[in-house]
C-alpha positions in Angstrom: 38.8 16.2 4.0 35.2 16.7 5.2 32.5 14.3 4.2 28.9 15.3 3.9 26.2 12.8 4.7 23.6 12.5 2.0 20.1 12.6 3.3 17.4 10.5 1.8 13.8 11.6 1.6 11.3 9.3 3.4 7.6 9.5 2.6 4.9 7.8 4.7 1.4 7.3 3.2 -1.3 9.1 5.2 -3.8 6.3 6.1 -6.7 8.6 6.6 -6.4 9.9 3.0 -5.5 6.6 1.4 -7.2 3.3 0.5 -6.0 -0.1 -0.7 -8.7 -1.7 -2.9 -8.8 -4.6 -5.2 -11.1 -6.2 -7.8 -11.0 -9.9 -8.9 -13.0 -11.8 -11.5 -15.3 -14.4 -10.0 -16.2 -17.4 -12.2 -16.0 -15.3 -15.3 -19.4 -13.8 -14.4 -18.9 -10.9 -12.1 -16.2 -8.9 -10.3 -15.7 -9.0 -6.5 -14.5 -5.7 -5.0 -12.8 -5.4 -1.6 -10.4 -3.4 0.5 -7.8 -3.8 3.2 -8.5 -1.5 6.2 -5.1 -1.7 7.8 -1.9 -1.1 5.8 1.1 1.1 5.7 3.4 2.3 2.9 6.9 3.9 3.3 8.9 5.2 0.4 12.6 6.1 0.7 14.6 7.9 -2.0 14.9 11.1 -3.9 13.9 9.6 -7.3 10.6 7.7 -7.2 11.8 5.3 -10.0 14.9 4.3 -7.9 13.3 4.4 -4.5 12.7 1.6 -2.0 9.0 1.0 -1.4 7.8 -1.0 1.6 4.2 -2.1 1.9 2.8 -3.8 4.9 -0.8 -5.2 4.7 -2.7 -6.7 7.6 -4.4 -9.6 5.8 -7.0 -10.0 8.6 -8.3 -6.5 7.8 -9.8 -7.6 4.4 -13.3 -6.5 3.7 -15.5 -7.5 0.7 -18.8 -6.5 2.3 -19.9 -10.2 2.3 -20.0 -12.1 5.6 -19.9 -15.5 3.7 -16.7 -14.6 2.0 
């Protein structure tokens, strides 16, 4: 009996064409927007709803365009 190895598709997000942004409410007055400059995303699986998604974010790469923050 011969067994066939099933291959799994692996997707890697292209960082030059991707962005990771956020928006939070500040004191119920305004929204603060920001982004993370360094991150990576890997997706493994043939069905996106059953795939394994791995996200790695470099917290020190946060940028809110405010030096005080």
